[in-house]
TORNU-43471 format. One record per residue: residue in one letter; x, y, z of N, C-alpha, C, O in turn. Coordinates in steps of 0.05 Angstrom, whole numbers, plus 5000, padded with zeros to 4 digits. Example, Ala and Ser with C-alpha at 12.3 -4.5 7.8 and 13.67 -1.06 7.14 Angstrom:
<kepas>
a526448865156524649105156526449345156528549345169/s525749555142527349795143525850015157526850235161/
</kepas>
This chain:
<kepas>
x527149104539524249134542523549174571521849344578/x524649004589523949024618524649304629523049404645/x526949414622527649684632525649894623524950074638/x524749874598522850064588520150044604518950254610/x519349804610516949764626517249884653515550024663/x519549824666520049924693520050234693519050354712/x521350354673521350644671518550754668517850964680/x516850624652514150714649512550704675510850874680/x513250514692511850494718512450734736510750814752/x514750854733515451084750513751334742513751524758/x512451324720510651544712507951534725506451734724/x507351314739504751294753504751484776506851514790/x502551614781502251824801503351724828502551524839/x505251884839506451834866507551554869507251434891/x508651444848509951174848512051154870513751334872/x512050944886514050894907514750594907513050424910/x517350534902518350264904518950214933520550354945/x517650014945518149944973520349724974522349754988/x519949504960521849294957521149134932519149194919/x522648924926522248784900519548654897518748584875/x518048624919515348504917513148704923510848624924/x513848954928511749144935512349424924514449534929/x510449524909510549804899507849934904505849794904/x507950194909505450344914505150574895507150664883/x502750684893502250914876499451024881497850924897/x498951244866496151334862494851154841495950954833/x492551234833490951084814492351044787492851234773/x492850784780493950734753491750754732489450704737/x492550814707490750814685490450524674491850344683/x488750494654488450234641491150144629492049914633/x492450324615495050264603497150194624498750014620/x497150344646499050294667498550024681500449894689/x496049944683495549674694496649454677497749264687/x496449494650497749304632500749294635501949084634/x501949534639504849544644505649414671507649284672/x503949444691504449324717504449014713506148884724/x502448914699502348624693504848534678506048334685/x505648684657507948624641510548624658512548494651/x510548784679512948804697513048574717514848564733/x511048394716511148154733509548164758509847994776/x507948374761506248394786503948194783502948144761/x503148084806500947884806498347994817496147914809/x498548194836496148274850496048584852498048714857/x493648684848493148974853491348984878489348844880/x492149154897490549214920489849504919491549674918/x487249564920486249834917484849914943483049784953/x485750144955484650244980482750474976481550574995/x482450574951480750804945477850724943477250494936/x476150914947473350874942472750894912474351024898/x470650774903470050774875468951044865468651084841/x468351224883467451494875469651704875469151934873/x472151614878474451804877474451934850473651814830/x475352184849475252344824476852214801476152234778/x479052074808480651954787480451644787482151514776/x478251544798477751254799477551144770476351274753/x478750914766478550784740476050604740475950404755/x474050674724471650504724472350214715473950174697/x471050024728471449744722474249644727475149464713/x475649764745478449684751478549384757480449244749/x476649284772476649004779476548824754478048634752/x474748884736474448734711477048754694477948564683/x478048994692480549044676482748874687484148734672/x483148874714485248714726484948424721486848284713/x482548324725481948044721482447954692483547744687/x481648124673482048064645485048074638485947934619/x486648234652489548244648490948004661493347964656/x489547854678490747634693491947724719493647584730/x491047944730491848044756489747974777487348014772/x490647884800488747864822488048144831489748324830/x485548184840484748454848483348434875481448284879/x484348604893483248614920482548904926484249084923/x480048954933479149224939478249244968476349124977/x479849394984479149445012479149745016481249865023/x476849875012476750165014477050265042476050155061/x478550485044478950625069477550895066478251055048/x475650965084474351225083476451445087478151415105/x476251655072478151875075477752035101479652095115/x475152085108474652255131474552095158474652215179/x474451835156474251675180475451395175473951195175/x478051375171479251115165479150935190479551025212/x478650675186478350485208481050355214482150225196/x482150395238484750275244484749965242486749855235/x482549835248482449545246482749455216484049265210/x481549615198481849555170484749615162485849465146/x485949825172488749885166490549655175492449585160/x490149555198491749325208491349075191493248935185/x488849025183488248805164489848835138491048645128/x489849075127491349125102494349075106495548945089/x495449175128498349125133498948835134500948735123/x497348685149497748395152497448255125498948065118/x495448335109494948225083497348275065498348085051/x498348515064500648575047503048415056504448305039/x503548395082505848235092505647945083507647815077/x503147845083502747565074503147535044504547355035/x501947715028502047694999504847714988505547564970/x506447894999509047944987511047724992513247724982/x510347525008512047295012512247124987514247004982/x510147124971509946954947509547094921509846974900/x508947354921508247484896508947784897509647894918/x508747904874509148194871506548334873504648264859/x506348534891503848674896504148964889506149094896/x502149074877501949364871499649464888497349394884/x500249634907498349744926497750034919499650194917/x495250104915494650384908492150484921490450324931/x491850744920489350884927489151104906490351084885/x487651314912487251524892489851674886490451714863/x491251754907493651924903496051814918498151954919/x495851584931497951464947498251594974500251574987/x496151734983496151855010495351645031496851615051/x493151515027492351305045494551095048495351015070/x495451005025497550795024500150875038501250725053/x501051125033503551215045503351225075505351175089/x500951275086500551265115500950985126502150955147/x499950795111500350515120503250425115504350265131/x504450515094507250435088509150545109511250425114/x508450775121509950885143510250675166512350635177/x507950545172507950345193509150075183510549945198/x508550005158509549755147512649755147513849555155/x513749975139516749995139517949955167519949825170/x516650065187517750055214517249775226519149655237/x514749685226514049445241514249185226514448965238/x514249185199514448945184517148915171518048685166/x518449135165521049125152523349205170525649165164/x522749325194524749395213526349645205528649685213/x525149815188526550055179526350275201524250295214/x528350425204528450635225526250835220525550905198/x525050935242522851115241523551375225521751475211/x525951465228526751715214526651675183525751855169/x527451445174527351385145524451355136523751455115/x522851215152520051185145518651455145516851505128/x519351625163518251895165518852065140517152205129/x521352045131522152185106520452085082519452255067/x520251825080518651715058515751805059514651875038/x514551815082511851905085511552195076509752265060/x513352365086513152655080513952725052513452955043/x515152545037515552595008512952584993512652704972/x510952435004508352414991506452625002505152764986/x506252655028504452855040504952885070506452735082/x503653095081503653145110500853065120498953205116/x500752835134498052745143496752945162498053075178/x494152975159492653155176492053005203492952785207/x490453135220489953015246488452755244489052565260/x486652725225485152465222487152245215486952035228/x488952285196490752075188492952035208494051815210/x493752245222495752205243494552035266495851855276/x492052085273490651925293490351635284490651455300/x489651595259489451335247492051175249492050945258/x494251305242496851175244497651115273498750905278/x497051295291497651255319496051015330497050865346/x493550995323491850775333492950505323493050315339/x493750495298494950245288497650195301498349965308/x499250405305501850385317501650265346503250095353/x499650345361499150235387498649935386499649785402/x497049855367496449565363498949415355499449185365/x500549525338503049395329505049385352506549185354/x505249595368507049585391506149375411507849235423/x503549355416502549155434503148875424503948695439/x502748835398503448575386506348515389507148285396/x508048705384510948675386511748605415513448435419/x510548745434511148695462510248415471511748275485/x507948325461507048055467508947845456509447645469/x509947895432511747705420514447695435515547475439/x515347925444517847935460517547795486519347655495/x515247825499514747695525514647395521515647245538/x513247305500513047015496515746895489516246655494/x517547045477520246935472521946915497523646735499/x521347085517522847065542521946835559523546695572/x519346775558518146555574519246285567518446085579/
</kepas>
């Protein structure tokens, strides 16, 4: 039964397994949310706006009725906020310590941009591997490249501060 559920999850739009506690995708359907719950996930994090063309109406209510925690932190498509992006990365890093998280947006474009950074700065994965994973989903435009660079600068500064404090 578990294998059948896991196979069904791979049918979700742009499904990407990050690690045993984190999977990403585009917008799941009602049936797919039930499959996500059955596969042992605890929390759904949605980065899409509620006016997206494939948005699932009442996703928050559906998740809560299924027994899933639901967190909605929308990122604007034309003007994503790097501070919000950093908040999302830190939230995901915190949540996956104790639970299984399904992170999605409309098509997994917003999410894949953040996972590019998550893999490098939170998981220590080589930039070339993170780059391949990103480009399997999409080629970010100038807006999203700038968004990723702005967050990357903050993460590099954080990393440098930690390294300096370890030397002291």
